[in-house]
DRENLOZA-478618 format. One record per residue (C-alpha): x, y negated, z; residue number from 0; chain. Coordinates in steps of 0.25 Angstrom, whole numbers, plus 5000, padded with zeros to 4 digits. Layout:
BEGIN
+------+------+------+-----+-------+
:    u :    v :    w :   n : chain :
+------+------+------+-----+-------+
:    X :    Y :    Z : NUM :     A :
...
+------+------+------+-----+-------+
//
This chain:
BEGIN
+------+------+------+-----+-------+
:    u :    v :    w :   n : chain :
+------+------+------+-----+-------+
: 5429 : 4417 : 5234 :   0 :     A :
: 5434 : 4426 : 5223 :   1 :     A :
: 5432 : 4438 : 5231 :   2 :     A :
: 5417 : 4435 : 5231 :   3 :     A :
: 5418 : 4433 : 5216 :   4 :     A :
: 5426 : 4446 : 5213 :   5 :     A :
: 5421 : 4455 : 5224 :   6 :     A :
: 5434 : 4459 : 5229 :   7 :     A :
: 5444 : 4453 : 5237 :   8 :     A :
: 5455 : 4463 : 5232 :   9 :     A :
: 5452 : 4460 : 5218 :  10 :     A :
: 5453 : 4445 : 5220 :  11 :     A :
: 5466 : 4447 : 5227 :  12 :     A :
: 5471 : 4455 : 5215 :  13 :     A :
: 5466 : 4445 : 5204 :  14 :     A :
: 5473 : 4434 : 5212 :  15 :     A :
: 5486 : 4442 : 5213 :  16 :     A :
: 5486 : 4446 : 5198 :  17 :     A :
: 5481 : 4433 : 5192 :  18 :     A :
: 5490 : 4424 : 5201 :  19 :     A :
: 5502 : 4433 : 5196 :  20 :     A :
: 5499 : 4437 : 5182 :  21 :     A :
: 5513 : 4440 : 5179 :  22 :     A :
: 5515 : 4450 : 5190 :  23 :     A :
: 5511 : 4465 : 5191 :  24 :     A :
: 5509 : 4472 : 5205 :  25 :     A :
: 5508 : 4486 : 5210 :  26 :     A :
: 5496 : 4490 : 5219 :  27 :     A :
: 5503 : 4491 : 5232 :  28 :     A :
: 5509 : 4477 : 5229 :  29 :     A :
: 5495 : 4472 : 5226 :  30 :     A :
: 5489 : 4477 : 5238 :  31 :     A :
: 5500 : 4471 : 5246 :  32 :     A :
: 5500 : 4457 : 5240 :  33 :     A :
: 5484 : 4456 : 5240 :  34 :     A :
: 5482 : 4462 : 5254 :  35 :     A :
: 5472 : 4473 : 5250 :  36 :     A :
: 5471 : 4488 : 5252 :  37 :     A :
: 5478 : 4496 : 5240 :  38 :     A :
: 5465 : 4503 : 5237 :  39 :     A :
: 5458 : 4490 : 5235 :  40 :     A :
: 5469 : 4484 : 5226 :  41 :     A :
: 5468 : 4497 : 5218 :  42 :     A :
: 5454 : 4497 : 5216 :  43 :     A :
: 5454 : 4482 : 5212 :  44 :     A :
: 5466 : 4484 : 5202 :  45 :     A :
: 5458 : 4495 : 5195 :  46 :     A :
: 5446 : 4485 : 5194 :  47 :     A :
: 5455 : 4474 : 5189 :  48 :     A :
: 5462 : 4483 : 5179 :  49 :     A :
: 5449 : 4489 : 5174 :  50 :     A :
: 5444 : 4475 : 5170 :  51 :     A :
: 5457 : 4471 : 5164 :  52 :     A :
: 5462 : 4461 : 5174 :  53 :     A :
: 5475 : 4469 : 5178 :  54 :     A :
: 5482 : 4480 : 5171 :  55 :     A :
: 5491 : 4491 : 5177 :  56 :     A :
: 5504 : 4497 : 5173 :  57 :     A :
: 5512 : 4509 : 5180 :  58 :     A :
: 5527 : 4506 : 5182 :  59 :     A :
: 5536 : 4514 : 5191 :  60 :     A :
: 5525 : 4522 : 5196 :  61 :     A :
: 5517 : 4509 : 5201 :  62 :     A :
: 5505 : 4504 : 5195 :  63 :     A :
: 5506 : 4489 : 5192 :  64 :     A :
: 5496 : 4479 : 5190 :  65 :     A :
: 5495 : 4465 : 5183 :  66 :     A :
: 5485 : 4455 : 5178 :  67 :     A :
: 5481 : 4456 : 5163 :  68 :     A :
: 5483 : 4442 : 5159 :  69 :     A :
: 5477 : 4445 : 5146 :  70 :     A :
: 5464 : 4449 : 5153 :  71 :     A :
: 5452 : 4440 : 5148 :  72 :     A :
: 5449 : 4436 : 5162 :  73 :     A :
: 5463 : 4432 : 5167 :  74 :     A :
: 5463 : 4417 : 5165 :  75 :     A :
: 5449 : 4416 : 5171 :  76 :     A :
: 5453 : 4425 : 5183 :  77 :     A :
: 5466 : 4418 : 5185 :  78 :     A :
: 5459 : 4404 : 5185 :  79 :     A :
: 5449 : 4409 : 5196 :  80 :     A :
: 5459 : 4415 : 5204 :  81 :     A :
: 5467 : 4402 : 5204 :  82 :     A :
: 5455 : 4393 : 5207 :  83 :     A :
: 5452 : 4403 : 5219 :  84 :     A :
: 5467 : 4401 : 5223 :  85 :     A :
: 5464 : 4386 : 5225 :  86 :     A :
: 5453 : 4389 : 5234 :  87 :     A :
: 5461 : 4399 : 5242 :  88 :     A :
: 5473 : 4388 : 5243 :  89 :     A :
: 5463 : 4377 : 5248 :  90 :     A :
: 5459 : 4387 : 5259 :  91 :     A :
: 5473 : 4390 : 5263 :  92 :     A :
: 5478 : 4376 : 5263 :  93 :     A :
: 5466 : 4373 : 5273 :  94 :     A :
: 5470 : 4384 : 5281 :  95 :     A :
: 5485 : 4380 : 5282 :  96 :     A :
: 5482 : 4365 : 5285 :  97 :     A :
: 5473 : 4370 : 5297 :  98 :     A :
: 5485 : 4377 : 5304 :  99 :     A :
: 5491 : 4365 : 5311 : 100 :     A :
: 5498 : 4352 : 5308 : 101 :     A :
: 5502 : 4354 : 5294 : 102 :     A :
: 5511 : 4342 : 5288 : 103 :     A :
: 5516 : 4348 : 5275 : 104 :     A :
: 5509 : 4360 : 5267 : 105 :     A :
: 5514 : 4364 : 5254 : 106 :     A :
: 5510 : 4376 : 5244 : 107 :     A :
: 5521 : 4380 : 5235 : 108 :     A :
: 5525 : 4394 : 5229 : 109 :     A :
: 5513 : 4402 : 5226 : 110 :     A :
: 5504 : 4390 : 5226 : 111 :     A :
: 5511 : 4383 : 5215 : 112 :     A :
: 5515 : 4395 : 5208 : 113 :     A :
: 5530 : 4393 : 5211 : 114 :     A :
: 5535 : 4407 : 5214 : 115 :     A :
: 5549 : 4403 : 5217 : 116 :     A :
: 5545 : 4395 : 5229 : 117 :     A :
: 5550 : 4399 : 5243 : 118 :     A :
: 5536 : 4397 : 5250 : 119 :     A :
: 5522 : 4395 : 5246 : 120 :     A :
: 5518 : 4386 : 5258 : 121 :     A :
: 5525 : 4376 : 5266 : 122 :     A :
: 5519 : 4371 : 5279 : 123 :     A :
: 5525 : 4360 : 5287 : 124 :     A :
: 5519 : 4357 : 5301 : 125 :     A :
: 5515 : 4364 : 5314 : 126 :     A :
: 5505 : 4376 : 5310 : 127 :     A :
: 5501 : 4389 : 5317 : 128 :     A :
: 5510 : 4399 : 5310 : 129 :     A :
: 5502 : 4412 : 5314 : 130 :     A :
: 5489 : 4405 : 5308 : 131 :     A :
: 5497 : 4401 : 5296 : 132 :     A :
: 5502 : 4415 : 5294 : 133 :     A :
: 5487 : 4420 : 5295 : 134 :     A :
: 5483 : 4410 : 5284 : 135 :     A :
: 5495 : 4413 : 5275 : 136 :     A :
: 5492 : 4428 : 5276 : 137 :     A :
: 5477 : 4426 : 5273 : 138 :     A :
: 5480 : 4418 : 5261 : 139 :     A :
: 5491 : 4426 : 5255 : 140 :     A :
: 5481 : 4437 : 5252 : 141 :     A :
: 5472 : 4426 : 5246 : 142 :     A :
: 5483 : 4421 : 5237 : 143 :     A :
: 5488 : 4435 : 5234 : 144 :     A :
: 5502 : 4432 : 5237 : 145 :     A :
: 5512 : 4430 : 5250 : 146 :     A :
: 5513 : 4416 : 5254 : 147 :     A :
: 5527 : 4411 : 5259 : 148 :     A :
: 5526 : 4400 : 5268 : 149 :     A :
: 5534 : 4390 : 5277 : 150 :     A :
: 5531 : 4382 : 5289 : 151 :     A :
: 5539 : 4371 : 5294 : 152 :     A :
: 5537 : 4361 : 5305 : 153 :     A :
: 5537 : 4346 : 5301 : 154 :     A :
: 5551 : 4344 : 5307 : 155 :     A :
: 5557 : 4356 : 5300 : 156 :     A :
: 5550 : 4351 : 5287 : 157 :     A :
: 5557 : 4337 : 5289 : 158 :     A :
: 5570 : 4343 : 5293 : 159 :     A :
: 5571 : 4353 : 5281 : 160 :     A :
: 5567 : 4342 : 5271 : 161 :     A :
: 5577 : 4332 : 5277 : 162 :     A :
: 5588 : 4343 : 5275 : 163 :     A :
: 5583 : 4346 : 5261 : 164 :     A :
: 5580 : 4360 : 5265 : 165 :     A :
: 5580 : 4368 : 5252 : 166 :     A :
: 5568 : 4377 : 5255 : 167 :     A :
: 5559 : 4365 : 5259 : 168 :     A :
: 5564 : 4357 : 5246 : 169 :     A :
: 5561 : 4368 : 5237 : 170 :     A :
: 5547 : 4367 : 5242 : 171 :     A :
: 5546 : 4352 : 5242 : 172 :     A :
: 5552 : 4350 : 5228 : 173 :     A :
: 5545 : 4362 : 5222 : 174 :     A :
: 5531 : 4364 : 5217 : 175 :     A :
: 5520 : 4364 : 5228 : 176 :     A :
: 5507 : 4359 : 5233 : 177 :     A :
: 5508 : 4349 : 5244 : 178 :     A :
: 5495 : 4352 : 5253 : 179 :     A :
: 5499 : 4343 : 5264 : 180 :     A :
: 5511 : 4333 : 5267 : 181 :     A :
: 5511 : 4325 : 5280 : 182 :     A :
: 5526 : 4327 : 5281 : 183 :     A :
: 5528 : 4312 : 5281 : 184 :     A :
: 5518 : 4309 : 5292 : 185 :     A :
+------+------+------+-----+-------+
//
């Protein structure tokens, strides 16, 4: 959607990265790795964004670091647009995961609820095709502009870990989360 509006997939990925993490600064190779684009394409789009005042750069330790200009007149509007497009991507992501098999519990946490300390971003309980899940995760990681951490459990493993008060599982169950699907009581 935004690629059509902005004319460049790389530019959209850079905007997502910077606008979703305004407190961070990145160097070119790191950006290239995170967004999954060629370094020359990243450099070209960084120059464009710097020229129009959305990002700025600073040399440190023989590296050039980039960060978003939060005082840019377009910052709020661009961030709002990126957040709205994120919901569209998340909806597509959820539909893709739900089609993988018999999912009985599906939770989004971590990245999806802005909890940086969370151990995972996704918990899936059920019988799913793990190789297809890996493909979906890889595809959407580049759309979200961040690595996604996930855990898959069988329904029996979930119930066992819940019954023994497994610390990992209880941090997810008691933490900030979006419950997409919950058929664990069936």
